C-alpha positions, -999 to +999 in steps of 0.1 A: +000+000+000+013+035-008+008+066+013-004+088-016-022+069-044-029+034-052+001+015-065-003+004-101+018-025-112+015-033-149-002-066-154+016-093-174+003-097-210-025-123-209-060-129-219-083-108-198-113-123-180-148-116-192-168-086-181-183-094-147-219-086-156-231-105-125-220-075-104-245-051-121-271-040-095-292-010-086-293+011-055-315+039-043-302+073-033-315+091-003-335+114-026-353+083-040-335+081-074-323+047-085-287+044-098-270+015-115-238+001-100-217-018-124-181-026-133-164+000-154-156-008-190-134+007-218-164+023-234-168+045-203-137+066-211-157+098-220-180+093-190-150+090-167-134+120-183-166+141-177-167+128-141-132+139-134-136+173-151-167+179-131-150+175-097-144+205-076-108+216-070-109+202-035-123+168-044-101+166-075-071+173-052-082+145-029-086+122-059-053+129-076-034+138-043-019+168-062-030+197-082-019+182-115-042+171-144-045+136-157-016+126-179-022+112-214-032+075-212-044+077-176-081+078-186-076+046-207-059+030-177-087+039-154-114+024-177-098-004-197-090-026-167-080-062-162-109-077-142-086-106-132-066-084-108-087-053-102-122-039-101-138-005-105-175+000-098-192+031-111-226+045-100-244+057-131-276+078-134-293+092-165-295+130-159-315+150-184-312+122-209-275+117-205-258+090-185-234+103-158-210+087-135-217+098-099-190+080-081-163+053-085-149+027-061-120+005-071-094-019-058-062-032-073-045-064-062-012-057-045+005-089-036+039-070-033+026-051-003+008-081+013+000-114-004-038-116-011-044-079-004-057-051-026-054-013-023-088+004-026-101+039-031-134+057-037-146+091-047-181+106-052-189+136-073-195+168-054-232+171-065-239+136-052-223+137-018-247+133+011-268+107-007-253+077+010-235+067-022-201+064-006-213+037+018-232+019-010-201+018-032-178+007-005-202-022+005-204-033-031-166-034-033-164-054-001-189-079-014-170-084-046-136-089-029-138-126-022-142-133-060-106-122-064-095-145-035-085-114-016-077-116+021-078-079+028-086-044+015-062-017+025-063+021+020-052+054+035-069+086+042-062+119+060-064+116+097-086+147+098-111+129+077-132+118+107-163+108+088-144+086+064-127+069+093-160+066+111-176+050+080-146+026+076-149+015+113-187+011+109-181-014+081-155-034+100-122-017+090-093-014+115-078+020+115-045+034+128-022+064+124+008+058+101+041+054+118+061+085+112+032+105+096+003+112+120-015+131+092-024+098+075-045+070+087-043+034+074-075+014+069-077-024+067-105-048+063-101-086+066-122-101+038-149-124+052-162-155+036-197-145+045-198-112+027-234-103+021-250-071+034-263-088+065-228-099+074-214-063+072-216-042+104-248-021+106-256+011+125-289+027+135-283+055+109-262+059+079-230+079+082-235+110+061-212+111+030-184+136+030-183+172+023-157+188+000-134+192+030-138+156+040-137+139+005-124+104+002-088+096-006-072+094-041-082+071-068-060+047-088-037+064-113-012+048-137 
């Protein structure tokens, strides 16, 4: 696991697995609208680009962990993924007749860091925060993890991001300050064999999703 962005290790050349259509599902936002959650695909490149461009400066900074723009080829890397070793779930809604990505959650297998583990990350567009979408995406990612024979999901966030840390703890993640850098907090969830919703820790009320100042940590970059 890295302290800034998800590590990306080029996958060896091989035949990629089929699109995991069984992971397609629907979810209801707090305002009642129904969104589709599905694995990302290469054809989503323009949708992903529009999603990134639409992020506020603060959320974009949290995503890229710098003020830089995407480099050439990064959009392709974010959308044309190898389902054998990684997964990216997008929340999609048709807005005024045009499909839009509202949020993305992904993990990438990282055996070099810890055999059987994967680095994960998640971001929700500014206009869609406060709808419970972050928790919905994270739960979907957790349910999918056993299919990659993963033993753990690991991530990192700012220590001041109390709501994210609270959400992670609610869903069963262990959290601790990084040694040598108290501004960062590590997150780790041990993958359970029984990974359905009723096996995930529940609370009386949903944790509100994050404001701009409390946006989730950076997404995968090549």
